[in-house]
MARKOL-615452 format. One record per atom (N, C-alpha, C): residue in three letters; atom name; z, y, x. Coordinates in steps of 0.2 Angstrom, whole numbers, plus 5000, padded with zeros to 4 digits. Each point is the difference from the previous one (the first is absolute). Layout:
REM residues N
PT res atom   pz   py   px
PT ALA   CA    Z    Y    X
...
This chain:
REM residues 196
PT res atom   pz   py   px
PT MET    N 5020 5035 5097
PT MET   CA 4999 4999 4993
PT MET    C 5006 4998 4995
PT PRO    N 4998 5000 4993
PT PRO   CA 5007 4996 4998
PT PRO    C 4998 4994 4995
PT ASP    N 5006 4999 4999
PT ASP   CA 5002 4991 4998
PT ASP    C 4998 5003 4992
PT ARG    N 5000 4992 4998
PT ARG   CA 4997 4998 4994
PT ARG    C 5008 5004 4996
PT THR    N 5000 5001 4993
PT THR   CA 5005 5002 4995
PT THR    C 5005 4996 5001
PT MET    N 5006 4999 5001
PT MET   CA 5004 4995 4996
PT MET    C 5003 4997 4996
PT ASN    N 5004 5008 4998
PT ASN   CA 5004 4999 4994
PT ASN    C 4996 5006 4996
PT PHE    N 4994 5000 5000
PT PHE   CA 4998 5006 4993
PT PHE    C 5005 5000 4995
PT GLY    N 5000 5009 4999
PT GLY   CA 5005 5000 4994
PT GLY    C 5009 4999 5003
PT LEU    N 4999 4998 5005
PT LEU   CA 5009 5004 4997
PT LEU    C 5003 5004 5000
PT TYR    N 4998 5003 5002
PT TYR   CA 5001 5009 4999
PT TYR    C 4999 5002 4994
PT GLY    N 4995 4999 4995
PT GLY   CA 4996 5003 4996
PT GLY    C 4992 5000 4999
PT ALA    N 4999 5000 5005
PT ALA   CA 4992 4999 5002
PT ALA    C 4999 4998 4993
PT GLN    N 4994 5001 4996
PT GLN   CA 4996 4997 4996
PT GLN    C 4991 4998 5002
PT GLY    N 4998 4995 4999
PT GLY   CA 4993 5000 5001
PT GLY    C 4999 4992 4999
PT ARG    N 4993 4997 5004
PT ARG   CA 4998 4993 4999
PT ARG    C 4995 5002 5007
PT LYS    N 5001 4993 5003
PT LYS   CA 4996 4997 5007
PT LYS    C 4993 5002 4999
PT SER    N 4998 5004 5002
PT SER   CA 4994 5004 4999
PT SER    C 4993 4994 5002
PT ALA    N 5001 4996 5003
PT ALA   CA 4996 4992 4997
PT ALA    C 4999 4998 4995
PT GLU    N 5006 5002 4997
PT GLU   CA 4996 4998 4993
PT GLU    C 4998 5004 4995
PT LEU    N 5002 5005 5001
PT LEU   CA 4998 5008 4996
PT LEU    C 4994 4999 5001
PT ALA    N 4997 4997 5006
PT ALA   CA 4992 4998 5003
PT ALA    C 4996 4997 4999
PT GLY    N 5003 4994 4997
PT GLY   CA 4999 4994 4998
PT GLY    C 4999 5000 4991
PT GLU    N 5004 5004 4996
PT GLU   CA 4998 5003 4994
PT GLU    C 4994 5005 4998
PT VAL    N 5000 5005 5007
PT VAL   CA 4993 5002 4999
PT VAL    C 4993 4997 5001
PT LEU    N 5001 4994 5005
PT LEU   CA 4993 4995 5000
PT LEU    C 5002 4998 4993
PT ASP    N 5006 4997 4996
PT ASP   CA 4997 4995 4994
PT ASP    C 4997 5006 4994
PT ARG    N 5001 5006 5002
PT ARG   CA 4995 5005 4994
PT ARG    C 4993 4998 5002
PT LEU    N 5001 5001 5007
PT LEU   CA 4993 5001 5001
PT LEU    C 4995 4993 4998
PT ALA    N 5005 4994 5000
PT ALA   CA 4998 4996 4999
PT ALA    C 4996 4999 4995
PT VAL    N 5005 5004 4995
PT VAL   CA 5001 4996 4991
PT VAL    C 4992 5005 4998
PT GLU    N 4998 5007 5003
PT GLU   CA 4995 5002 4999
PT GLU    C 4995 4995 4997
PT GLY    N 4995 5000 4995
PT GLY   CA 4996 4997 4997
PT GLY    C 5002 4994 4999
PT GLY    N 5004 4998 5001
PT GLY   CA 5004 4993 4998
PT GLY    C 5002 5001 4992
PT ILE    N 5002 4994 4998
PT ILE   CA 5003 5000 4992
PT ILE    C 5008 5004 5000
PT ARG    N 4997 5004 4994
PT ARG   CA 5003 5005 4999
PT ARG    C 5008 4997 4993
PT SER    N 4998 4996 4996
PT SER   CA 5001 4998 4993
PT SER    C 5006 4995 5004
PT PRO    N 5006 5002 4996
PT PRO   CA 5007 4994 5002
PT PRO    C 4997 4996 4997
PT VAL    N 5004 4993 5007
PT VAL   CA 4998 4994 4995
PT VAL    C 5002 4998 4995
PT THR    N 5004 5004 4999
PT THR   CA 5003 4997 4990
PT THR    C 4994 5002 4995
PT THR    N 4996 5003 5002
PT THR   CA 4995 5002 4994
PT THR    C 4995 4996 5002
PT ARG    N 4995 4999 4996
PT ARG   CA 4993 4993 4998
PT ARG    C 4997 5002 5006
PT ARG    N 4999 5007 5000
PT ARG   CA 4994 5000 5005
PT ARG    C 5001 5000 5007
PT GLY    N 5007 5003 5002
PT GLY   CA 5004 4997 5007
PT GLY    C 4998 4995 5002
PT LEU    N 5005 4996 4994
PT LEU   CA 4999 4992 5003
PT LEU    C 4993 4995 5000
PT THR    N 4995 5004 4995
PT THR   CA 4993 4996 5003
PT THR    C 4999 5001 5004
PT ALA    N 4998 5009 5003
PT ALA   CA 4998 5001 5006
PT ALA    C 5005 4997 5005
PT ARG    N 5006 4998 5000
PT ARG   CA 5001 4999 5008
PT ARG    C 4999 4993 5000
PT LEU    N 5001 4999 4995
PT LEU   CA 4996 4989 4999
PT LEU    C 4993 4999 5002
PT ASN    N 4997 5008 4997
PT ASN   CA 4993 4995 5004
PT ASN    C 5000 5003 5007
PT TYR    N 5003 5006 5001
PT TYR   CA 5001 5000 5006
PT TYR    C 5001 4995 5007
PT LEU    N 5007 4996 4997
PT LEU   CA 5002 4995 5002
PT LEU    C 4997 4994 5001
PT THR    N 4996 4998 4995
PT THR   CA 4994 4993 5000
PT THR    C 4993 5003 5004
PT ASN    N 5000 5004 5001
PT ASN   CA 4992 4998 4999
PT ASN    C 4999 4999 5009
PT SER    N 5003 4996 5005
PT SER   CA 5001 4999 5006
PT SER    C 5008 4997 5001
PT PRO    N 4997 4993 5004
PT PRO   CA 5007 4996 5003
PT PRO    C 5005 5005 5006
PT ALA    N 4999 5004 4998
PT ALA   CA 5006 5006 5006
PT ALA    C 5002 5000 4996
PT GLY    N 4998 5005 4990
PT GLY   CA 5004 5000 4998
PT GLY    C 5004 4997 4997
PT PHE    N 4997 4992 4999
PT PHE   CA 5004 4995 4997
PT PHE    C 5006 4999 5006
PT GLU    N 4998 5001 5006
PT GLU   CA 5007 5000 5002
PT GLU    C 5002 5004 5002
PT ALA    N 5001 5006 4998
PT ALA   CA 5004 5008 4997
PT ALA    C 5006 4997 4997
PT MET    N 4996 4995 4994
PT MET   CA 5006 4999 4996
PT MET    C 5002 4993 5000
PT ARG    N 5001 4996 5007
PT ARG   CA 5002 4996 5001
PT ARG    C 5007 5003 5002
PT GLU    N 4999 5002 5006
PT GLU   CA 5003 5007 5005
PT GLU    C 5007 5003 4995
PT ALA    N 4997 5002 4993
PT ALA   CA 5006 5005 4996
PT ALA    C 5002 4994 4998
PT GLY    N 5001 4993 4999
PT GLY   CA 5003 4996 4996
PT GLY    C 4997 5000 4993
PT ILE    N 4994 5000 5001
PT ILE   CA 4995 4999 4992
PT ILE    C 5000 4991 5001
PT THR    N 5002 4995 4995
PT THR   CA 4996 4993 5003
PT THR    C 4999 4998 4993
PT VAL    N 4996 5004 4996
PT VAL   CA 4999 4997 4992
PT VAL    C 4995 4994 5003
PT ALA    N 4997 4997 4993
PT ALA   CA 4997 4994 5001
PT ALA    C 4991 5002 4997
PT ARG    N 4994 4998 5001
PT ARG   CA 4996 5005 5000
PT ARG    C 4996 5004 4993
PT GLY    N 5004 4992 4994
PT GLY   CA 5001 5002 4996
PT GLY    C 5003 5007 4996
PT THR    N 5006 4999 5002
PT THR   CA 5004 5005 4998
PT THR    C 4996 5009 5002
PT LEU    N 4999 5000 5007
PT LEU   CA 4998 5005 5005
PT LEU    C 4991 5002 4993
PT ARG    N 4996 4992 4998
PT ARG   CA 4995 5001 4997
PT ARG    C 5000 5003 4992
PT ARG    N 5007 5001 4997
PT ARG   CA 5003 5002 4995
PT ARG    C 5001 5006 4999
PT TRP    N 5007 5005 5006
PT TRP   CA 4998 5003 5005
PT TRP    C 4993 5008 4999
PT LEU    N 4996 4995 5001
PT LEU   CA 4990 5004 5001
PT LEU    C 5000 5000 4996
PT GLN    N 5001 4996 4992
PT GLN   CA 4997 5000 4995
PT GLN    C 5003 5003 4995
PT ARG    N 5006 5002 5003
PT ARG   CA 5006 5005 4995
PT ARG    C 5002 4997 4996
PT LYS    N 5001 4993 4999
PT LYS   CA 5002 4995 4996
PT LYS    C 5007 5000 5001
PT GLN    N 5002 5000 5008
PT GLN   CA 5009 5000 4999
PT GLN    C 4999 5006 5004
PT THR    N 5008 5005 5000
PT THR   CA 5002 5003 5005
PT THR    C 5006 4997 5006
PT PRO    N 4997 5003 5006
PT PRO   CA 5006 4997 5004
PT PRO    C 5008 5004 4999
PT SER    N 5004 4996 5002
PT SER   CA 5006 5001 5001
PT SER    C 5001 5006 5001
PT ARG    N 5006 5003 5000
PT ARG   CA 5000 5007 5004
PT ARG    C 5003 4999 5006
PT ASP    N 5004 4995 5003
PT ASP   CA 4999 4997 5008
PT ASP    C 4993 4997 5001
PT ASN    N 4996 5000 4997
PT ASN   CA 4994 5000 5003
PT ASN    C 4995 5006 5001
PT LEU    N 5001 5004 4994
PT LEU   CA 4997 5006 5001
PT LEU    C 5002 5002 5005
PT ALA    N 5007 5001 5002
PT ALA   CA 5001 5004 5007
PT ALA    C 4997 4997 5005
PT ARG    N 5000 4993 4999
PT ARG   CA 4997 4997 5009
PT ARG    C 4992 5002 5000
PT LEU    N 4998 4999 4993
PT LEU   CA 4991 5001 5001
PT LEU    C 5000 5011 5001
PT ASP    N 5005 5003 4999
PT ASP   CA 4999 5006 5001
PT ASP    C 5000 4999 5009
PT ALA    N 5007 4995 5001
PT ALA   CA 5001 5001 5009
PT ALA    C 4993 4999 5005
PT ALA    N 4997 4992 4994
PT ALA   CA 4994 4998 5005
PT ALA    C 4997 5004 4999
PT TYR    N 4995 5004 4996
PT TYR   CA 4995 5003 5000
PT TYR    C 5003 5008 5006
PT ARG    N 5005 5004 5001
PT ARG   CA 5001 5005 5004
PT ARG    C 4998 4996 5005
PT ALA    N 5005 4995 5003
PT ALA   CA 4998 4997 5005
PT ALA    C 4991 4998 5004
PT TYR    N 4998 4996 4992
PT TYR   CA 4993 5001 5005
PT TYR    C 4998 5005 5001
PT ARG    N 5000 5005 4993
PT ARG   CA 4997 5006 5002
PT ARG    C 5000 5003 5007
PT ARG    N 5008 5002 5002
PT ARG   CA 5001 5000 5005
PT ARG    C 4997 4998 5009
PT ARG    N 4998 4993 4998
PT ARG   CA 4995 4998 5008
PT ARG    C 4995 5003 4995
PT ASN    N 4995 4998 4996
PT ASN   CA 4994 5003 5000
PT ASN    C 4999 5008 5000
PT VAL    N 5002 5002 4998
PT VAL   CA 4998 5007 5003
PT VAL    C 5005 5004 5006
PT ALA    N 5004 4994 5006
PT ALA   CA 5001 5004 5005
PT ALA    C 4996 5001 5007
PT ARG    N 4992 4995 4999
PT ARG   CA 4997 5003 5005
PT ARG    C 4996 5005 4998
PT HIS    N 4998 5002 4993
PT HIS   CA 4999 5007 4999
PT HIS    C 5003 5006 5001
PT LEU    N 5007 4997 4997
PT LEU   CA 5003 5007 5001
PT LEU    C 5004 5003 5008
PT LEU    N 4999 4995 5004
PT LEU   CA 5000 5001 5007
PT LEU    C 4993 5001 5003
PT GLN    N 4995 5001 4997
PT GLN   CA 4995 5004 5005
PT GLN    C 4998 5009 4995
PT ARG    N 5004 5000 4995
PT ARG   CA 5003 5005 4996
PT ARG    C 5004 5003 5005
PT LEU    N 5004 5000 5002
PT LEU   CA 5008 5002 5005
PT LEU    C 4998 5002 5004
PT ASN    N 4994 4995 5003
PT ASN   CA 4997 5002 5007
PT ASN    C 4997 5005 5001
PT ALA    N 4996 5000 4994
PT ALA   CA 4992 5002 5004
PT ALA    C 5002 5009 5001
PT ARG    N 4999 4999 5002
PT ARG   CA 4997 5012 5003
PT ARG    C 5006 4999 5004
PT GLY    N 5002 4998 5006
PT GLY   CA 5005 4999 5004
PT GLY    C 5008 4998 4996
PT GLY    N 4999 4999 4998
PT GLY   CA 5008 4997 4996
PT GLY    C 5000 5004 4992
PT THR    N 5006 4999 4998
PT THR   CA 5004 5003 4994
PT THR    C 5006 5005 5002
PT ARG    N 5000 5006 4997
PT ARG   CA 5008 5004 5001
PT ARG    C 5003 4998 4995
PT VAL    N 5004 5000 5003
PT VAL   CA 5006 4996 4995
PT VAL    C 5008 5008 5000
PT GLU    N 4999 5001 4995
PT GLU   CA 5007 5005 5001
PT GLU    C 5008 4995 4994
PT ILE    N 5005 5006 5006
PT ILE   CA 5005 4995 4999
PT ILE    C 5008 5005 4998
PT GLN    N 5003 4998 4993
PT GLN   CA 5004 5005 5000
PT GLN    C 5006 4996 5002
PT PRO    N 5005 5003 5003
PT PRO   CA 5006 4999 5005
PT PRO    C 5005 4996 4995
PT LEU    N 5005 4999 5000
PT LEU   CA 5005 4995 4997
PT LEU    C 5004 5006 4998
PT ASP    N 5003 5002 4995
PT ASP   CA 5005 5002 4997
PT ASP    C 5008 5003 5000
PT GLN    N 5000 5003 5004
PT GLN   CA 5008 5000 5005
PT GLN    C 5005 5006 4992
PT SER    N 4996 5001 4995
PT SER   CA 5005 5005 4996
PT SER    C 5007 4996 5000
PT ALA    N 5002 4995 4999
PT ALA   CA 5005 4999 5000
PT ALA    C 5004 4999 5006
PT VAL    N 4999 5000 5005
PT VAL   CA 5002 5000 5007
PT VAL    C 5004 5005 5002
PT ALA    N 5007 5001 5003
PT ALA   CA 5002 5003 5003
PT ALA    C 4998 5005 5006
PT ASP    N 5001 5004 5001
PT ASP   CA 4996 5007 5004
PT ASP    C 5000 4996 5006
PT PRO    N 5006 5001 5002
PT PRO   CA 5000 4995 5007
PT PRO    C 4997 4993 5003
PT ARG    N 4999 4996 4993
PT ARG   CA 4997 4995 5003
PT ARG    C 4993 4998 4997
PT LYS    N 4997 5008 4998
PT LYS   CA 4994 5000 4999
PT LYS    C 4994 5001 5008
PT ARG    N 4994 4995 4998
PT ARG   CA 4998 5002 5007
PT ARG    C 4994 5006 4998
PT VAL    N 4997 5002 5005
PT VAL   CA 4993 5004 5000
PT VAL    C 4997 4996 5000
PT ILE    N 4992 5002 4995
PT ILE   CA 4997 4998 5001
PT ILE    C 4993 5002 4999
PT ALA    N 4995 4999 5005
PT ALA   CA 4995 5005 5000
PT ALA    C 4996 4998 4996
PT THR    N 4997 5009 4997
PT THR   CA 4996 4997 4997
PT THR    C 4995 5006 4998
PT ASP    N 4993 4998 4999
PT ASP   CA 4994 5008 4999
PT ASP    C 5004 5004 4994
PT GLN    N 4999 5006 5000
PT GLN   CA 5000 5005 4995
PT GLN    C 5001 4998 4993
PT ALA    N 4996 4995 4998
PT ALA   CA 5000 4997 4994
PT ALA    C 5005 4994 5000
PT GLY    N 5004 4997 5004
PT GLY   CA 5008 4996 4998
PT GLY    C 4996 4996 5002
PT PHE    N 4994 4996 5003
PT PHE   CA 4998 4991 5004
PT PHE    C 4998 5002 5002
PT ARG    N 4997 4994 5004
PT ARG   CA 4996 5000 5006
PT ARG    C 4995 4995 4999
PT ARG    N 4994 5002 5004
PT ARG   CA 4993 4997 4999
PT ARG    C 4999 4996 5006
PT LEU    N 4998 4994 4998
PT LEU   CA 4998 4997 5005
PT LEU    C 4993 4996 4998
PT ARG    N 4996 4999 5006
PT ARG   CA 4996 4997 5000
PT ARG    C 4999 4992 5003
PT ILE    N 5000 4997 4995
PT ILE   CA 4999 4992 5002
PT ILE    C 4993 4999 4997
PT ARG    N 4999 4996 5010
PT ARG   CA 4989 4999 4999
PT ARG    C 4999 4994 5000
PT ARG    N 5007 4994 5002
PT ARG   CA 4997 4994 5000
PT ARG    C 5007 4998 4995
PT TRP    N 4996 4998 4996
PT TRP   CA 5006 4999 4991
PT TRP    C 4998 4988 5000
PT ASP    N 4999 4998 5006
PT ASP   CA 4999 4995 4999
PT ASP    C 5005 4994 4997
PT ARG    N 5006 5000 5006
PT ARG   CA 5006 4998 5000
PT ARG    C 5004 5002 4992
PT ILE    N 5002 5005 4997
PT ILE   CA 5001 5001 4997
PT ILE    C 4997 4998 4993
PT VAL    N 4992 5001 4999
PT VAL   CA 5000 4996 4994
PT VAL    C 4998 4994 5000
PT GLN    N 5003 4997 5006
PT GLN   CA 4999 4992 5001
PT GLN    C 5006 4998 4999
PT ALA    N 5004 5003 4998
PT ALA   CA 5009 4999 5000
PT ALA    C 5001 5001 4992
PT TRP    N 4998 5006 4998
PT TRP   CA 4997 5003 4994
PT TRP    C 4997 4992 4995
PT ALA    N 4994 5000 5004
PT ALA   CA 4996 4995 4994
PT ALA    C 5005 4993 5000
PT ALA    N 5005 4999 5007
PT ALA   CA 5002 4990 5001
PT ALA    C 5009 5002 4994
PT GLN    N 5001 5007 4998
PT GLN   CA 5007 5000 4997
PT GLN    C 5004 5000 5007
PT ASP    N 5000 5000 5004
PT ASP   CA 5005 4999 5007
PT ASP    C 5001 5008 5000
PT ALA    N 5007 5001 4997
PT ALA   CA 5005 5008 5002
PT ALA    C 5002 5000 5007
PT GLU    N 5003 4995 5004
PT GLU   CA 5000 5003 5004
PT GLU    C 4994 4999 5006
PT ALA    N 4996 4998 4999
PT ALA   CA 4994 5001 5005
PT ALA    C 4996 5007 4998
PT LEU    N 5001 5003 4995
PT LEU   CA 4997 5003 4997
PT LEU    C 5005 5007 5002
PT ALA    N 5007 4999 5003
PT ALA   CA 5003 5006 5000
PT ALA    C 5000 5000 5007
PT ASN    N 5001 4993 5004
PT ASN   CA 4997 5000 5006
PT ASN    C 4993 5006 5003
PT ALA    N 4994 4999 4996
PT ALA   CA 4995 5002 5000
PT ALA    C 5001 5007 4999
PT TRP    N 5002 5001 4995
PT TRP   CA 5003 5009 4999
PT TRP    C 5001 5004 5003
PT ASP    N 5008 4997 5002
PT ASP   CA 5003 5002 5008
PT ASP    C 4998 5003 5005
PT ASP    N 4993 4994 5002
PT ASP   CA 4997 5000 5006
PT ASP    C 4996 5007 5000
PT GLU    N 4996 5001 4992
PT GLU   CA 4997 5005 5000
PT GLU    C 5003 5006 5000
PT LEU    N 5008 5003 4999
PT LEU   CA 5002 5007 4999
PT LEU    C 5003 5001 5006
PT THR    N 5000 4994 5006
PT THR   CA 5000 5005 5006
PT THR    C 4997 5004 5000
PT ASP    N 4996 5001 5003
PT ASP   CA 4993 5004 4999
PT ASP    C 5003 5009 4997
PT LEU    N 5008 4997 4994
PT LEU   CA 5001 5008 5001
PT LEU    C 5005 5002 5007
PT GLY    N 5002 4996 5006
PT GLY   CA 5002 5004 5003
PT GLY    C 5006 4995 5001
PT SER    N 5005 5004 5002
PT SER   CA 5007 4997 5001
PT SER    C 5004 5001 4993
PT GLN    N 4997 5003 4997
PT GLN   CA 5002 5002 4991
PT GLN    C 4996 4995 4996
PT TRP    N 4999 4995 5002
PT TRP   CA 4996 4994 4997
PT TRP    C 5007 4997 4994
PT GLY    N 5007 4998 5003
PT GLY   CA 5004 4997 4997
PT GLY    C 5001 5005 4991
PT GLN    N 5001 5005 5003
PT GLN   CA 5001 5005 4995
PT GLN    C 4996 4996 4993
PT TYR    N 4994 4999 4999
PT TYR   CA 4996 4998 4995
PT TYR    C 4999 4993 4998
PT GLU    N 5005 4994 5005
PT GLU   CA 5000 4995 4997
PT GLU    C 5002 4999 4992
PT TYR    N 5004 5005 4999
PT TYR   CA 5002 5002 4993
PT TYR    C 4997 5003 4999
PT ALA    N 4998 5001 4992
PT ALA   CA 4997 5006 4998
PT ALA    C 5001 5004 4992
PT THR    N 4999 5003 4997
PT THR   CA 4999 5004 4992
PT THR    C 4992 4995 4998
PT SER    N 4997 5001 5005
PT SER   CA 4995 4997 4996
PT SER    C 4993 5001 5005
PT VAL    N 4993 4994 4998
PT VAL   CA 4996 5002 5007
PT VAL    C 4993 5003 4995
PT GLY    N 4996 5001 5002
PT GLY   CA 4993 5001 4997
PT GLY    C 4993 4998 5003
PT PHE    N 4996 4998 4999
PT PHE   CA 4996 5000 5004
PT PHE    C 4992 4998 4993
PT SER    N 4995 4999 5001
PT SER   CA 4997 4999 4996
PT SER    C 4993 5000 5006
PT ALA    N 4997 4994 4998
PT ALA   CA 4992 4997 5003
PT ALA    C 4993 5001 4995
């Protein structure tokens, strides 16, 4: 079984960690049904403030994001009498994303585990800039990618919800081993796709 790639891109290969790409797909799935307006708009700011101030966990998410304003300032934000600074807008958006991620993780996990798991398609890394003698032979199907069915998403979603990149990479790579002896060829990829 191959070991982890140590010097990715040394000979010109291009791509990203497939675990990061999977995390981005989970991010997109989490945003479905969420607030789409940017935090810089009145509608987006108001929606985020209402979402975050609706429960103690939302206030905790704001504290974790570094928002340390007085209650009066927060009240003026909610009443649209005062606009947060650019830094606080970024912190509010980060707090919203983190809190939304935690809230949808359980539902997302149920969707991904349903019906025996979710099929994942992985595009291999781009070797167009690699000299021929150094190119790896990457096994793909006729469409140019590999399919994998992940049956248990628990560790992946838990690591994603906690925003733990290392745990996500470990959980993702453990699932890649189902590809057999070629799993290391998909540690880095150009794209990862799945839906729930």
